[in-house]
N, CA, C and O atoms as CSV, one atom per row, in Angstrom:
chain,resi,resn,atom,element,x,y,z
A,1,MET,N,N,26.318,87.221,70.787
A,1,MET,CA,C,26.686,87.209,69.297
A,1,MET,C,C,25.780,85.639,68.317
A,1,MET,O,O,26.240,84.502,68.428
A,2,THR,N,N,24.779,85.882,67.628
A,2,THR,CA,C,24.767,84.391,66.737
A,2,THR,C,C,25.878,84.788,65.907
A,2,THR,O,O,26.282,85.910,65.601
A,3,HIS,N,N,26.382,83.373,65.537
A,3,HIS,CA,C,26.643,83.385,63.734
A,3,HIS,C,C,26.494,81.723,63.382
A,3,HIS,O,O,25.848,80.850,63.961
A,4,THR,N,N,26.996,81.691,62.696
A,4,THR,CA,C,27.378,80.384,61.523
A,4,THR,C,C,27.923,79.628,61.668
A,4,THR,O,O,27.522,78.474,61.823
A,5,ALA,N,N,29.825,80.272,61.673
A,5,ALA,CA,C,30.382,79.559,61.224
A,5,ALA,C,C,31.729,80.809,62.492
A,5,ALA,O,O,31.615,82.029,62.606
A,6,THR,N,N,32.523,80.161,63.007
A,6,THR,CA,C,33.678,80.464,63.216
A,6,THR,C,C,34.889,81.063,62.362
A,6,THR,O,O,35.694,80.309,61.816
A,7,TYR,N,N,34.977,82.419,62.274
A,7,TYR,CA,C,36.366,83.574,61.067
A,7,TYR,C,C,37.362,83.077,61.362
A,7,TYR,O,O,37.474,82.543,62.465
A,8,ARG,N,N,38.235,83.101,60.592
A,8,ARG,CA,C,39.703,83.065,60.697
A,8,ARG,C,C,39.916,83.893,59.742
A,8,ARG,O,O,39.753,83.909,58.522
A,9,ALA,N,N,40.674,85.207,61.265
A,9,ALA,CA,C,41.808,86.545,60.427
A,9,ALA,C,C,43.212,85.937,60.262
A,9,ALA,O,O,43.885,85.616,61.241
A,10,ALA,N,N,43.577,85.808,59.168
A,10,ALA,CA,C,45.236,86.153,58.804
A,10,ALA,C,C,45.373,87.439,58.836
A,10,ALA,O,O,44.605,88.211,58.261
A,11,VAL,N,N,46.374,87.784,59.519
A,11,VAL,CA,C,46.742,88.827,59.844
A,11,VAL,C,C,48.885,89.058,59.609
A,11,VAL,O,O,49.804,89.116,60.426
A,12,PRO,N,N,48.816,89.129,57.890
A,12,PRO,CA,C,50.284,89.762,57.982
A,12,PRO,C,C,50.872,90.875,60.027
A,12,PRO,O,O,50.337,91.560,60.899
A,13,THR,N,N,52.282,90.267,59.654
A,13,THR,CA,C,52.600,91.351,60.670
A,13,THR,C,C,54.154,91.466,59.930
A,13,THR,O,O,54.520,90.737,59.008
A,14,PHE,N,N,55.012,92.608,60.587
A,14,PHE,CA,C,55.750,92.998,60.339
A,14,PHE,C,C,56.803,93.882,61.838
A,14,PHE,O,O,56.793,95.093,62.058
A,15,ARG,N,N,57.657,92.745,62.697
A,15,ARG,CA,C,58.051,93.040,64.250
A,15,ARG,C,C,59.213,93.323,64.022
A,15,ARG,O,O,59.599,92.599,63.105
A,16,ASP,N,N,60.094,94.076,64.404
A,16,ASP,CA,C,61.302,93.992,65.138
A,16,ASP,C,C,62.467,92.548,63.754
A,16,ASP,O,O,63.200,91.563,63.664
A,17,GLY,N,N,61.620,93.773,62.981
A,17,GLY,CA,C,62.211,93.454,61.509
A,17,GLY,C,C,62.367,91.465,60.925
A,17,GLY,O,O,63.123,90.627,60.434
A,18,VAL,N,N,61.325,91.652,61.345
A,18,VAL,CA,C,60.690,90.221,61.191
A,18,VAL,C,C,59.501,90.113,60.851
A,18,VAL,O,O,58.580,90.551,61.540
A,19,ALA,N,N,59.310,89.371,59.477
A,19,ALA,CA,C,57.899,89.024,59.042
A,19,ALA,C,C,57.230,87.351,59.768
A,19,ALA,O,O,57.854,86.349,60.119
A,20,GLY,N,N,55.608,87.673,59.770
A,20,GLY,CA,C,55.358,86.746,60.671
A,20,GLY,C,C,53.442,86.903,60.572
A,20,GLY,O,O,52.886,87.388,59.587
A,21,GLY,N,N,52.720,86.400,61.759
A,21,GLY,CA,C,51.237,86.252,61.173
A,21,GLY,C,C,50.879,85.615,61.940
A,21,GLY,O,O,51.291,84.666,62.607
A,22,GLU,N,N,49.446,86.581,61.774
A,22,GLU,CA,C,48.627,85.985,63.416
A,22,GLU,C,C,47.855,85.019,62.624
A,22,GLU,O,O,47.834,85.130,61.398
A,23,ASP,N,N,47.139,83.960,63.303
A,23,ASP,CA,C,45.732,83.704,63.039
A,23,ASP,C,C,44.906,83.183,63.296
A,23,ASP,O,O,44.838,81.957,63.372
A,24,VAL,N,N,43.644,84.313,63.599
A,24,VAL,CA,C,43.010,84.530,64.918
A,24,VAL,C,C,41.681,83.826,64.771
A,24,VAL,O,O,41.239,83.566,63.652
A,25,PRO,N,N,41.278,83.631,65.466
A,25,PRO,CA,C,39.598,83.089,65.137
A,25,PRO,C,C,39.075,84.191,65.607
A,25,PRO,O,O,39.692,85.069,66.210
A,26,VAL,N,N,37.928,84.177,65.345
A,26,VAL,CA,C,36.853,85.306,65.151
A,26,VAL,C,C,35.306,84.698,65.378
A,26,VAL,O,O,34.849,83.950,64.514
A,27,SER,N,N,34.499,85.043,66.582
A,27,SER,CA,C,33.287,83.933,66.686
A,27,SER,C,C,32.149,85.135,67.267
A,27,SER,O,O,31.034,85.302,66.772
A,28,THR,N,N,32.761,85.978,68.523
A,28,THR,CA,C,32.340,86.723,69.619
A,28,THR,C,C,33.050,88.729,69.453
A,28,THR,O,O,34.102,89.292,69.149
A,29,GLU,N,N,31.994,89.012,69.778
A,29,GLU,CA,C,32.026,90.114,70.786
A,29,GLU,C,C,33.438,91.086,70.682
A,29,GLU,O,O,33.771,92.076,70.032
A,30,GLU,N,N,34.254,89.930,72.036
A,30,GLU,CA,C,35.584,89.895,72.249
A,30,GLU,C,C,36.448,89.560,71.432
A,30,GLU,O,O,37.647,89.741,71.648
A,31,ASP,N,N,35.934,88.960,70.244
A,31,ASP,CA,C,37.148,88.377,69.356
A,31,ASP,C,C,37.539,89.355,68.820
A,31,ASP,O,O,38.592,89.992,68.802
A,32,VAL,N,N,36.142,89.454,68.171
A,32,VAL,CA,C,36.135,91.405,67.425
A,32,VAL,C,C,36.770,92.398,68.113
A,32,VAL,O,O,37.431,93.255,67.526
A,33,ASP,N,N,36.617,92.367,69.481
A,33,ASP,CA,C,37.562,93.325,69.827
A,33,ASP,C,C,38.763,93.361,69.876
A,33,ASP,O,O,39.287,94.422,69.536
A,34,ARG,N,N,39.555,92.339,70.271
A,34,ARG,CA,C,41.003,91.479,69.882
A,34,ARG,C,C,41.449,91.898,68.809
A,34,ARG,O,O,42.472,92.575,68.719
A,35,LEU,N,N,40.654,91.506,67.756
A,35,LEU,CA,C,40.884,91.945,66.398
A,35,LEU,C,C,41.802,93.595,66.163
A,35,LEU,O,O,42.867,93.995,65.691
A,36,VAL,N,N,40.500,94.174,66.882
A,36,VAL,CA,C,40.458,95.463,66.330
A,36,VAL,C,C,41.854,96.068,67.028
A,36,VAL,O,O,42.642,96.865,66.518
A,37,THR,N,N,41.899,95.648,67.922
A,37,THR,CA,C,43.391,95.715,68.772
A,37,THR,C,C,44.384,95.564,68.632
A,37,THR,O,O,45.379,96.182,69.013
A,38,LEU,N,N,44.128,93.996,67.579
A,38,LEU,CA,C,45.970,93.765,66.636
A,38,LEU,C,C,45.690,95.208,65.809
A,38,LEU,O,O,46.130,96.139,66.484
A,39,LEU,N,N,45.173,95.600,64.725
A,39,LEU,CA,C,45.015,95.643,63.948
A,39,LEU,C,C,45.976,97.478,64.251
A,39,LEU,O,O,46.972,98.003,63.753
A,40,VAL,N,N,45.275,97.760,64.986
A,40,VAL,CA,C,45.958,99.242,65.802
A,40,VAL,C,C,47.095,99.219,65.623
A,40,VAL,O,O,47.877,100.022,65.115
A,41,GLU,N,N,47.285,97.501,66.397
A,41,GLU,CA,C,49.037,97.853,66.272
A,41,GLU,C,C,50.257,98.046,65.365
A,41,GLU,O,O,50.368,97.072,64.620
A,42,PRO,N,N,51.167,98.924,65.179
A,42,PRO,CA,C,52.183,99.142,64.753
A,42,PRO,C,C,52.798,97.476,64.470
A,42,PRO,O,O,53.071,96.482,65.144
A,43,GLY,N,N,52.815,98.080,62.439
A,43,GLY,CA,C,53.489,97.068,61.661
A,43,GLY,C,C,52.320,95.395,61.739
A,43,GLY,O,O,52.436,94.178,61.882
A,44,VAL,N,N,51.428,96.284,61.562
A,44,VAL,CA,C,50.511,94.674,61.071
A,44,VAL,C,C,49.574,96.066,60.423
A,44,VAL,O,O,49.417,97.282,60.528
A,45,TYR,N,N,48.968,94.437,59.453
A,45,TYR,CA,C,49.056,94.458,58.416
A,45,TYR,C,C,46.870,94.117,58.123
A,45,TYR,O,O,45.968,94.096,58.960
A,46,THR,N,N,46.827,93.885,56.304
A,46,THR,CA,C,45.470,93.963,56.304
A,46,THR,C,C,45.686,92.491,56.841
A,46,THR,O,O,46.671,91.753,56.839
A,47,ALA,N,N,44.282,92.331,57.342
A,47,ALA,CA,C,43.142,91.466,57.961
A,47,ALA,C,C,42.086,91.107,56.639
A,47,ALA,O,O,41.313,91.783,55.959
A,48,SER,N,N,42.592,89.323,56.673
A,48,SER,CA,C,41.167,88.315,55.807
A,48,SER,C,C,40.768,88.026,56.900
A,48,SER,O,O,41.415,87.701,57.896
A,49,LEU,N,N,39.466,88.156,56.729
A,49,LEU,CA,C,38.316,87.484,57.231
A,49,LEU,C,C,37.828,86.248,56.669
A,49,LEU,O,O,37.523,87.309,56.124
A,50,GLN,N,N,37.395,85.050,56.181
A,50,GLN,CA,C,36.876,84.143,56.122
A,50,GLN,C,C,36.437,83.116,56.689
A,50,GLN,O,O,37.117,82.859,57.683
A,51,ALA,N,N,35.654,82.438,56.529
A,51,ALA,CA,C,35.267,81.012,57.502
A,51,ALA,C,C,35.099,79.711,56.693
A,51,ALA,O,O,34.970,78.704,57.391
A,52,GLY,N,N,35.083,79.584,55.740
A,52,GLY,CA,C,35.818,78.664,54.720
A,52,GLY,C,C,35.763,79.234,53.251
A,52,GLY,O,O,35.175,80.264,52.921
A,53,GLU,N,N,36.690,78.137,52.175
A,53,GLU,CA,C,35.891,78.237,50.756
A,53,GLU,C,C,35.343,78.208,50.023
A,53,GLU,O,O,34.780,77.115,49.977
A,54,GLY,N,N,34.876,79.315,48.648
A,54,GLY,CA,C,33.597,79.488,48.576
A,54,GLY,C,C,32.921,80.591,49.877
A,54,GLY,O,O,31.694,80.496,49.927
A,55,MET,N,N,33.289,81.205,50.510
A,55,MET,CA,C,32.089,81.976,51.927
A,55,MET,C,C,32.726,82.995,50.636
A,55,MET,O,O,33.363,82.857,49.592
A,56,ALA,N,N,31.879,84.483,51.745
A,56,ALA,CA,C,32.817,85.781,51.556
A,56,ALA,C,C,33.558,85.745,52.326
A,56,ALA,O,O,33.670,84.888,53.202
A,57,VAL,N,N,34.581,87.212,52.038
A,57,VAL,CA,C,35.645,87.510,52.475
A,57,VAL,C,C,35.013,89.035,53.624
A,57,VAL,O,O,33.891,89.461,53.896
A,58,LEU,N,N,36.053,89.337,53.913
A,58,LEU,CA,C,36.090,90.681,54.423
A,58,LEU,C,C,37.702,90.987,54.638
A,58,LEU,O,O,38.457,90.161,55.150
A,59,GLU,N,N,38.051,92.069,54.254
A,59,GLU,CA,C,39.429,92.571,54.451
A,59,GLU,C,C,39.403,93.466,55.673
A,59,GLU,O,O,38.348,94.015,55.987
A,60,ALA,N,N,40.505,93.641,56.374
A,60,ALA,CA,C,39.923,94.748,56.751
A,60,ALA,C,C,41.442,95.286,57.340
A,60,ALA,O,O,42.315,94.503,57.714
A,61,HIS,N,N,41.572,96.653,57.347
A,61,HIS,CA,C,42.904,97.172,57.939
A,61,HIS,C,C,42.943,98.803,58.679
A,61,HIS,O,O,41.776,99.196,58.653
A,62,VAL,N,N,43.482,99.449,59.063
A,62,VAL,CA,C,43.383,100.298,60.625
A,62,VAL,C,C,44.960,101.337,59.928
A,62,VAL,O,O,46.126,100.973,59.774
A,63,GLN,N,N,44.338,102.579,59.677
A,63,GLN,CA,C,45.595,103.124,59.706
A,63,GLN,C,C,45.545,104.488,59.300
A,63,GLN,O,O,45.105,104.803,58.194
A,64,ASP,N,N,46.204,105.777,60.583
A,64,ASP,CA,C,46.026,106.798,60.525
A,64,ASP,C,C,44.399,107.155,61.084
A,64,ASP,O,O,43.502,107.840,60.593
A,65,GLY,N,N,44.507,106.241,62.506
A,65,GLY,CA,C,42.754,105.722,63.156
A,65,GLY,C,C,41.491,105.914,62.508
A,65,GLY,O,O,40.486,106.386,63.039
A,66,TYR,N,N,41.604,105.524,61.343
A,66,TYR,CA,C,40.661,104.907,60.328
A,66,TYR,C,C,40.024,103.094,60.322
A,66,TYR,O,O,40.658,102.404,61.120
A,67,GLY,N,N,39.460,102.703,59.931
A,67,GLY,CA,C,39.570,101.834,59.645
A,67,GLY,C,C,39.357,101.251,58.295
A,67,GLY,O,O,38.253,101.704,57.993
A,68,TYR,N,N,39.626,100.758,57.631
A,68,TYR,CA,C,39.212,100.116,56.172
A,68,TYR,C,C,38.693,98.781,56.105
A,68,TYR,O,O,39.083,97.800,56.738
A,69,LEU,N,N,37.222,98.906,54.770
A,69,LEU,CA,C,36.765,97.323,54.952
A,69,LEU,C,C,37.253,97.491,53.371
A,69,LEU,O,O,37.494,98.541,52.774
A,70,ARG,N,N,37.357,95.461,52.646
A,70,ARG,CA,C,36.941,95.356,51.500
A,70,ARG,C,C,36.418,94.830,51.356
A,70,ARG,O,O,37.065,93.840,51.698
A,71,TYR,N,N,34.647,94.118,50.761
A,71,TYR,CA,C,33.632,92.269,50.623
A,71,TYR,C,C,34.236,92.577,49.855
A,71,TYR,O,O,34.750,93.617,49.443
A,72,TYR,N,N,34.126,90.436,49.348
A,72,TYR,CA,C,34.155,90.233,48.638
A,72,TYR,C,C,33.005,89.413,48.723
A,72,TYR,O,O,33.220,88.847,49.795
A,73,GLY,N,N,32.049,89.021,48.353
A,73,GLY,CA,C,30.902,88.546,47.884
A,73,GLY,C,C,30.772,87.496,46.745
A,73,GLY,O,O,31.506,87.499,45.757
A,74,LEU,N,N,29.497,86.346,47.028
A,74,LEU,CA,C,29.849,85.648,45.778
A,74,LEU,C,C,29.576,86.340,44.544
A,74,LEU,O,O,29.661,85.580,43.579
A,75,ASP,N,N,29.279,87.521,44.253
A,75,ASP,CA,C,28.309,88.276,42.886
A,75,ASP,C,C,28.713,89.588,43.620
A,75,ASP,O,O,27.697,90.204,43.941
A,76,GLN,N,N,29.684,90.125,43.935
A,76,GLN,CA,C,30.273,92.098,44.272
A,76,GLN,C,C,31.572,92.306,44.830
A,76,GLN,O,O,32.018,91.740,45.828
A,77,SER,N,N,32.052,93.012,44.241
A,77,SER,CA,C,33.139,93.513,45.622
A,77,SER,C,C,32.714,94.924,46.017
A,77,SER,O,O,31.958,95.487,45.226
A,78,ALA,N,N,33.148,95.707,47.322
A,78,ALA,CA,C,33.069,96.674,47.715
A,78,ALA,C,C,33.641,97.432,49.044
A,78,ALA,O,O,34.195,96.994,50.052
A,79,VAL,N,N,33.370,98.421,48.732
A,79,VAL,CA,C,34.609,99.531,50.313
A,79,VAL,C,C,34.281,99.679,50.507
A,79,VAL,O,O,33.443,100.056,49.687
A,80,SER,N,N,33.778,99.911,52.194
A,80,SER,CA,C,32.862,101.246,52.711
A,80,SER,C,C,33.294,102.455,52.178
A,80,SER,O,O,34.366,102.847,51.716
A,81,ALA,N,N,31.773,103.143,52.425
A,81,ALA,CA,C,31.947,104.405,52.060
A,81,ALA,C,C,31.949,105.665,53.047
A,81,ALA,O,O,30.973,106.402,53.181
A,82,GLY,N,N,33.324,105.842,53.811
A,82,GLY,CA,C,33.552,106.230,55.499
A,82,GLY,C,C,33.533,108.130,54.692
A,82,GLY,O,O,32.889,108.838,53.917
A,83,VAL,N,N,35.046,108.140,55.813
A,83,VAL,CA,C,35.084,109.291,55.965
A,83,VAL,C,C,35.864,110.655,54.623
A,83,VAL,O,O,37.020,110.661,54.200
A,84,SER,N,N,34.961,111.439,54.342
A,84,SER,CA,C,35.911,112.011,52.623
A,84,SER,C,C,37.310,112.220,53.325
A,84,SER,O,O,38.178,111.531,52.789
A,85,ALA,N,N,37.674,112.840,54.179
A,85,ALA,CA,C,39.037,113.253,54.610
A,85,ALA,C,C,39.803,111.659,54.930
A,85,ALA,O,O,41.021,111.813,55.028
A,86,SER,N,N,39.413,110.332,55.092
A,86,SER,CA,C,40.576,110.115,55.212
A,86,SER,C,C,41.440,109.450,54.029
A,86,SER,O,O,40.745,109.038,53.100
A,87,PRO,N,N,42.838,109.267,53.891
A,87,PRO,CA,C,43.372,108.919,53.385
A,87,PRO,C,C,43.617,107.261,52.362
A,87,PRO,O,O,43.802,106.211,52.977
A,88,PRO,N,N,43.577,107.287,50.847
A,88,PRO,CA,C,43.555,106.091,50.589
A,88,PRO,C,C,44.828,105.717,51.219
A,88,PRO,O,O,45.891,106.337,51.260
A,89,VAL,N,N,44.287,103.831,52.013
A,89,VAL,CA,C,45.603,103.315,51.539
A,89,VAL,C,C,46.431,101.521,51.099
A,89,VAL,O,O,46.285,100.302,51.182
A,90,GLU,N,N,47.189,102.474,50.685
A,90,GLU,CA,C,48.424,101.266,49.806
A,90,GLU,C,C,49.251,99.810,50.888
A,90,GLU,O,O,50.332,99.835,51.478
A,91,SER,N,N,48.264,98.727,50.801
A,91,SER,CA,C,49.176,98.007,51.704
A,91,SER,C,C,49.401,97.040,50.706
A,91,SER,O,O,49.967,97.503,49.715
A,92,GLU,N,N,49.092,95.650,50.653
A,92,GLU,CA,C,48.478,94.222,50.074
A,92,GLU,C,C,47.551,94.245,49.152
A,92,GLU,O,O,47.642,93.972,47.955
A,93,VAL,N,N,46.384,94.685,49.959
A,93,VAL,CA,C,44.792,95.071,50.004
A,93,VAL,C,C,44.297,96.407,49.003
A,93,VAL,O,O,43.107,96.265,48.722
A,94,GLU,N,N,44.915,97.719,48.364
A,94,GLU,CA,C,44.437,98.632,48.717
A,94,GLU,C,C,42.933,99.101,48.688
A,94,GLU,O,O,41.890,98.563,48.317
A,95,PHE,N,N,43.251,100.332,49.234
A,95,PHE,CA,C,41.198,100.809,49.805
A,95,PHE,C,C,42.083,102.336,49.662
A,95,PHE,O,O,43.199,102.716,50.017
A,96,PRO,N,N,41.131,102.840,49.070
A,96,PRO,CA,C,40.341,104.552,48.405
A,96,PRO,C,C,40.632,105.455,48.741
A,96,PRO,O,O,39.732,105.642,49.560
A,97,GLY,N,N,41.379,106.499,48.811
A,97,GLY,CA,C,40.874,107.693,49.932
A,97,GLY,C,C,39.558,107.688,49.909
A,97,GLY,O,O,38.959,107.524,48.846
A,98,GLY,N,N,38.861,107.884,51.182
A,98,GLY,CA,C,37.311,108.361,51.225
A,98,GLY,C,C,36.757,106.735,51.810
A,98,GLY,O,O,35.588,106.581,51.454
A,99,SER,N,N,37.200,105.714,52.470
A,99,SER,CA,C,37.146,104.713,52.152
A,99,SER,C,C,37.069,104.471,53.740
A,99,SER,O,O,36.053,103.854,54.064
A,100,GLY,N,N,37.829,104.785,54.686
A,100,GLY,CA,C,37.959,105.316,56.055
A,100,GLY,C,C,37.118,105.042,56.985
A,100,GLY,O,O,36.335,105.937,56.666
A,101,LEU,N,N,36.603,104.543,57.897
A,101,LEU,CA,C,35.372,104.885,59.047
A,101,LEU,C,C,36.449,104.864,60.432
A,101,LEU,O,O,37.571,104.421,60.680
A,102,PRO,N,N,35.471,105.558,61.087
A,102,PRO,CA,C,35.587,105.320,62.860
A,102,PRO,C,C,35.993,104.559,63.091
A,102,PRO,O,O,35.598,103.752,62.249
A,103,LEU,N,N,36.525,104.155,63.629
A,103,LEU,CA,C,36.898,103.007,64.307
A,103,LEU,C,C,35.689,102.015,65.282
A,103,LEU,O,O,35.624,100.795,65.437
A,104,ASP,N,N,34.805,103.154,65.829
A,104,ASP,CA,C,33.970,102.121,66.504
A,104,ASP,C,C,32.033,101.902,65.524
A,104,ASP,O,O,30.894,101.529,65.806
A,105,GLN,N,N,32.992,102.559,64.075
A,105,GLN,CA,C,31.294,102.276,63.079
A,105,GLN,C,C,32.570,100.603,62.739
A,105,GLN,O,O,32.400,99.412,63.001
A,106,PHE,N,N,33.758,101.358,62.067
A,106,PHE,CA,C,34.726,99.704,62.015
A,106,PHE,C,C,34.584,98.807,62.503
A,106,PHE,O,O,34.807,97.807,61.820
A,107,ARG,N,N,34.323,98.684,63.351
A,107,ARG,CA,C,34.291,97.400,65.234
A,107,ARG,C,C,32.954,97.045,65.125
A,107,ARG,O,O,32.615,95.883,65.349
A,108,ALA,N,N,31.961,98.100,64.734
A,108,ALA,CA,C,30.321,97.019,64.549
A,108,ALA,C,C,30.254,96.682,62.743
A,108,ALA,O,O,29.500,95.924,62.134
A,109,VAL,N,N,31.044,97.323,62.378
A,109,VAL,CA,C,30.814,96.331,61.151
A,109,VAL,C,C,31.235,95.318,60.653
A,109,VAL,O,O,30.967,94.867,59.540
A,110,LEU,N,N,31.975,94.866,61.507
A,110,LEU,CA,C,33.448,93.584,61.928
A,110,LEU,C,C,32.590,92.444,62.514
A,110,LEU,O,O,32.597,91.236,62.279
A,111,ALA,N,N,31.839,93.208,63.359
A,111,ALA,CA,C,30.664,92.159,64.470
A,111,ALA,C,C,29.853,91.964,63.662
A,111,ALA,O,O,29.921,90.763,63.398
A,112,GLU,N,N,29.019,92.474,63.023
A,112,GLU,CA,C,28.016,92.557,62.282
A,112,GLU,C,C,28.702,91.627,61.322
A,112,GLU,O,O,27.824,90.764,61.304
A,113,PHE,N,N,29.334,91.315,60.768
A,113,PHE,CA,C,29.808,90.014,60.225
A,113,PHE,C,C,30.481,88.909,60.006
A,113,PHE,O,O,30.843,88.197,59.070
A,114,VAL,N,N,30.555,88.999,61.463
A,114,VAL,CA,C,30.942,87.226,61.805
A,114,VAL,C,C,28.911,87.464,61.842
A,114,VAL,O,O,28.277,87.055,60.870
A,115,LYS,N,N,28.144,88.149,63.069
A,115,LYS,CA,C,26.998,87.562,63.109
A,115,LYS,C,C,26.294,86.770,62.501
A,115,LYS,O,O,25.856,85.621,62.569
A,116,THR,N,N,26.284,87.719,61.839
A,116,THR,CA,C,25.559,87.591,59.965
A,116,THR,C,C,25.952,86.905,59.401
A,116,THR,O,O,25.466,87.037,58.278
A,117,GLY,N,N,26.692,86.045,59.431
A,117,GLY,CA,C,27.637,84.637,58.736
A,117,GLY,C,C,27.801,85.456,57.674
A,117,GLY,O,O,26.948,85.354,56.792
A,118,GLY,N,N,29.045,86.584,57.455
A,118,GLY,CA,C,29.130,86.646,56.322
A,118,GLY,C,C,28.380,87.792,55.131
A,118,GLY,O,O,28.681,88.316,54.058
A,119,ARG,N,N,27.567,87.780,55.819
A,119,ARG,CA,C,26.777,88.985,54.767
A,119,ARG,C,C,26.946,89.902,54.517
A,119,ARG,O,O,27.900,90.336,55.163
A,120,ARG,N,N,26.483,90.703,53.765
A,120,ARG,CA,C,27.640,91.919,53.531
A,120,ARG,C,C,26.680,93.245,54.520
A,120,ARG,O,O,25.542,93.700,54.407
A,121,PRO,N,N,27.451,93.424,55.156
A,121,PRO,CA,C,27.357,94.463,56.642
A,121,PRO,C,C,26.004,95.787,56.113
A,121,PRO,O,O,26.054,96.228,54.965
A,122,ALA,N,N,25.095,96.189,56.922
A,122,ALA,CA,C,24.498,97.366,56.578
A,122,ALA,C,C,24.932,97.945,57.540
A,122,ALA,O,O,24.202,98.929,57.663
A,123,ALA,N,N,25.335,97.951,57.959
A,123,ALA,CA,C,25.879,98.727,59.640
A,123,ALA,C,C,26.628,100.235,58.578
A,123,ALA,O,O,26.560,101.276,59.230
A,124,VAL,N,N,27.078,100.372,57.577
A,124,VAL,CA,C,28.018,101.624,56.667
A,124,VAL,C,C,27.363,100.889,54.681
A,124,VAL,O,O,26.878,99.911,54.113
A,125,GLU,N,N,27.771,102.032,54.503
A,125,GLU,CA,C,26.997,102.659,53.042
A,125,GLU,C,C,28.173,101.108,52.728
A,125,GLU,O,O,28.457,100.299,53.612
A,126,TRP,N,N,28.714,101.032,51.181
A,126,TRP,CA,C,29.266,100.838,50.114
A,126,TRP,C,C,29.568,101.043,48.930
A,126,TRP,O,O,28.871,100.258,48.287
A,127,ARG,N,N,30.220,101.655,48.210
A,127,ARG,CA,C,30.361,101.830,46.956
A,127,ARG,C,C,30.874,99.728,46.484
A,127,ARG,O,O,31.250,98.652,46.949
A,128,ARG,N,N,30.411,100.576,45.082
A,128,ARG,CA,C,30.538,98.686,44.410
A,128,ARG,C,C,32.114,98.965,43.725
A,128,ARG,O,O,32.252,100.002,43.076
A,129,LEU,N,N,33.434,97.918,43.895
A,129,LEU,CA,C,34.498,98.088,42.752
A,129,LEU,C,C,33.859,97.263,41.293
A,129,LEU,O,O,33.153,96.255,41.334
A,130,SER,N,N,34.226,97.847,40.267
A,130,SER,CA,C,34.251,97.237,39.030
A,130,SER,C,C,35.231,95.820,38.651
A,130,SER,O,O,35.201,95.332,37.522
């Protein structure tokens, strides 16, 4: 996987009644797999991927078997256009209904974001946010 930066995924957790979090480096296909595996676990919340200040951010969340994405670029923000049956997610970052992706596609979009150095991934359609 070619990349221009190592991304850090800040992942809040709530396990055994204790709030916590994990800081996951993401720069390889294996790192993306590890992040997706973590996000599927109960008590794990929205991950925020960013390489550094002023760079694009990708928020990633898994719920009910769907992966949700919200992209923040320099001049735009958007959510993934996903499966219409996917429910909305109420978390620290809200995702509207219909923005959840099948997990294989979710993983591919995360990998593309890291590989391209934070460009908005083309492996999914996006709905702009106002």
